[in-house]
N, C-alpha and C positions, 0 to 999 in steps of 0.2 A: 207348313199347319200341319199337327199331329195326325198321327195315321191312328188308325180302331186301334192296330196291333201296341203301337207305343202308350197310348190311354191305358187298354189293360194292363201292360206292363208297371207299370206306375201306378197304378191303383192295390194293384199286387205289390209293390215295395211300400205302398202306405197302411196296405190291410198289416202288413207283416211287422213293420214297425210300430204301429200302435200293438199289436200284441205281444209285442219284447215291451215298450215301455208298462202295458200293462201289468205283464207278469213280472216287474221287476219291482212295481208297487204291490202288487197283490201275493205275490209267491213269496215273497221275504215277510208274509202274515198270516197268512194262509196254512200254508204246508212248507215243508222244509224240502220236500220230495218232489220232483216233478215227475212230470210221465216219458220213458226213454223208447227208443227206436231199434229194433235188431236189425242185423243187415247181414243178409252172408255174406261170409269172404270170400267168396269166392269171385270171380269176375263174368257180370252178367253177358251171355251172347244173345245176340238180339239182331232180330231186323232195324234197317235205316228207317221204315216203314211205322215204326213202332208204336203203339198208342200208348194213350197212358198207365192206360189196364195193363199191358206188360211191361210196364216199367215199373211196375209195383209188386210184382211176381215174388215171391220167399218174403216181402214186407212186413212185418208185424210191429206192434207197439203194445204197452202195456203200462197201466196208472197204477197205484198201488189204492188210490180210493177210488178213479173211476171205472176200471179193471179192462177190459180188452179197446184199445184205442184202433184197432189195425184199420178198420172202415174209416175212419177219420183219418189219416194218411195221406198229404197231397204230394208230388215232383212239384217244388218251387222251382225250380230250373235245371237246362239239362245243359251242361258248358258246353265253347265250339270245342271242335275235336282237337286231340291231342297229339297222339303221336299212335303209329299202326290203328288206327280206327278204331283207336279206342277218347271215351270222353266220361265225363262224372255228372252226375245228377244226386242232389242235392231233396231230401225229403223233411217234413216238417207237420209235426203233429202238435196239438194244443190239447188241455185238459178242461176241464169246468171251468178252472179258477185261471185262465189264460197262462197258464203257465206253458212253457213252447220244449220242444224239445228235435234237434236238429240228426241230421245223420247224413251222411257220404253213403255212393255206391260207384263203384267202376264200370263200365261197359264199354262191350268190344261189337261192335257193327259188322255182322255176318257179309251181307250183300252189299256192303258198302264202296260206291266207285266213286271215283274225283268226276268231276262237271267234266263235260267236254262238248262241244261243237257241231256244230252239222250246218254245211251250204246248202241252201234248198235252188239257189242258180247258180250257175256259172259267171265269177268273178270277170265277168269279161266285157267289155263298156268300149263304146265309139269316144275317139277324142271330141267329137261334138257330145259327149253326154257327160251329167254330172256323177259322179263315183259319190254312190250310198251304197256303205259294207253292209251297215245294218239292217235294208229290205231283203239281204239277199242271205244271210247268215241265223242260227239261229243257237242258243244251248240249251243243254238238258243236264238236271241231276239225279243223284239216283230216283226211282221208280219213274224214271223218262219224264218227270216233271217241269215243263220248260220255265224257263226260268231269263227269257231273253229282255226281259229289261235290266237285267243287272250287270248285262253285257256293256263295256267299257273297249272305245274306237282309239288305238292313236294312228296320228297323221301317217298318209303316205310317206315312206322312203325309196328312193329309187337303187336301180342294183348297176349291175354291169351290164342286162339290158335293156335298151332306151322304152324297152317296152312292157319291162315285168317293173313293177313295183310292189315293193314290202307293206304290211300293214298285218302290228297287233293288234291281237284281239282279246282281252280277260273280262271274266267273270269270276266274283264267289258267291258259292251256294248260303243256303242259312246256315251251315254249320262253321261258319267261317273260312271255307275251303280255297283257294281260288287257283284255276287252271286260266293262261297266258299261253298263245301258241301264234306264229309270224305265218300268215297265209297268200301266197303272192294274187297281184290283182294285174291281171294284162287291160293294154289301152293300147288299142290300134285303130288304125286309122282308118278311114269311111273307106270301105271297098265292094264295092257290090259284088268284084267276080272271087271274092277270097271264098272260099269254103272252109265249113263249120265240123270244126271234130269235136263229135259228142262222147262224154262220158259216162259210166253208169253211177259212179261219183264222183266229188270233187274230192272229197277227204274222206279217211277212211283211219279208222283203230286197229292194230294187231296186235294180238298177246305175243307176247316175247319168243321168239322162238316157233310163229306160224308160217304155215308156206305164203309166197306170195307170188302170184301171176300178173304181172302188166296186161296182160293180154285179155287179162279177167274182166277190165272195169273200161276196156272201151266198148263203148258204142255202136256208131255208127260215122260214117261222112258224108256229108249234106253237101252239094252244088248247086245254087239257087235254087233250095228247097226241096231237090231231089235228094235222093239216097245214091252213093255211090256206088256202085256194085266191085266187089275184089281188090276193093283202095290199100294201097301200101301205106300204109302209116310208120313213121320211121319213130321210133322209142329209145331215148333218152335218159340218164340217170339209171341210179340201182339203190334198191335197197338192202339193208343188213338186218333182216330180222334177229338175226339175236343179240343186236346191237338197240338199245334203249334210245329212240333220238325220234327228229323230223326230219324226212325226207321226202322231194319231188321228182314225181315223172312227168316228161313232158312229152305229148308227142303231137308231132307235127307231119300235115300233108300239103307237098307242093300241088298248084295247079293253076296254070294261064297266068305265070309272073307272080299269082301270091301265095298266099302260105296261110293254110287254115294251123291254130294253136290252140291245145288244150294242158292244161298242168292236172294234177293230182298231187295229192299233199298226203305223204302215208306218215302217220304215227306208229312206231311201236315201242310200247308201256311194258 
């Protein structure tokens, strides 16, 4: 079933095609010169959440017979992201005889951010549970817009640790930019005596060169639902914030023959 967006796009394409056909037929007989769109030569620096009105800043149009057509210029389309946060805008205008002018302008998004993920609930499961990662993660694009429905998840892959599995998540935003990330999933034997290691976050993004201390993300340790005072949690793994990559920090707390485990995924970008 077609979505409303698809229907609108098809309608716009049909409208433009109709105008072009009419322009070819009428423009050749009614007048020799059609309208013109004037576009500034510089790249338009703009927010990723800009409106159509913002995209029309600096754009003017004129026709020899109709005069000023600036208010009739429309944004026909904005391309997918190209490179360095840039895209191309296509502008259209029609005169009273349906002659068409088309022009383009390069834009650069000043506040663009690649899609990113968030873990809402620890990816820790019992061997008696069904693993459903989509219930515990979400994704966002620029302006904090949630795009959970666009997430795609791979099947679980084993690791050297029999309790840890890798799952790759992928999401594509409205600009055609795709982000993917491999996350650890813990599947533990049911053990009522197993302590819980709780973190403040289970997935964080760092800017290159940003300071990182794994202790800042340790929240608490619970034993039978009660906080453990002065718990000595072992921390394994390193993060080199100078090198963009994905890192893992593992927190463990042994108690009464069981071990509580939590994993923090750190993305240096």
